N, C-alpha and C positions, 0 to 999 in steps of 0.2 A: 709559125708558118705551117707546122704539121696540123695544128688545130683548125686552121683555115681550110686545109685540104680535107680533113675529116668532116668539117661542117658542110663543105660543098658536096662531098660524097654522100653524106647523110641526106642532104636536101634533094639530090638527084634520085636516090632510092625512094624517098618519100613521094616525090613527084611521079615516079614510075608506078608506084603502088596506087597512088590516088587516081592516075589515069586508067589503070587496069581495073580498079574496083569502084569507079565513080558512080555507077548506078546503085551499087549496094550501099555506098556512103550516102547518096542522096536519099535512098529509101530509109536508111537508119535515121537520118536527120528529120525526114518527114514524120516517121513514127514517133520520134522524140518530141517534136512540136505538137503532134496530135495528142499525146498523153499529157503534155503540159497544159494544153488548152482544155482537155477533159477535166483535169484536176481543178483548174480555175473555175470552170462552169459548175462543177460539183460543189466547190466551196461556196459559191454565191447562192446556190440552191439551198444548201444547209443553213446559211444565214437567213434566207427568206423564211424557211420553215421555222427556225428558232424565233423569229420575230412574230410569226403568226401564232405560235404557241404562247408566247408571253403576253401578247395583246389580247388574246381570246380567253382570258380567265373567266370561268363560269362558276357561279356559286351554286352548289347543290343543296337541296333541302329535302327533308323527309316528309312523305305523305302522312297525314295525321291518321288515316285509316289503315292502310296496308303497309306503311313504313318503307315504301319503295323510294329510293333516292332518284330525284329528277332535277333537271336544271330549273332554277327559279323562274326564268323567263317563260317556261312551258307550263308552270304550275297554275292552278286555280286558287285564288285567294278568297277565303270566306270572311275571316276577321283579320285583325291586325297581324297575328302571328300564326294563323291556321292555314296551311296549304294542303292541297289535294292534287293527286296526279291526274285524275280524270273526274268527269261529272258523275260517273257511276260510284266512285268512292265517296264523293261528296254527298250523294243521295243516301247511301248506306249509313254514313255517319249521322246525318240529320234524322233518319228513321229511328236509330237507336236512342237518340236523345229524345 
């Protein structure tokens, strides 16, 4: 019986506190939900960035003349394994030979 009275008393005190500070409690819940949503959005952005990095593998090659490392898709190919970073490097290499 005394536990029931204590439970009712505790419930009444909790209800009074909740009524008195309802705006602060609502604000705290709003902020909590906002941070939770921000964390979810951030996690999805990180996953998208990781996917872009893994799918965008670029093979780098060295220019035959100046030995600058450039992506293979931007390089100029003279022979089967000879790549140049620019037309200028290609011309210089041909002049020397």
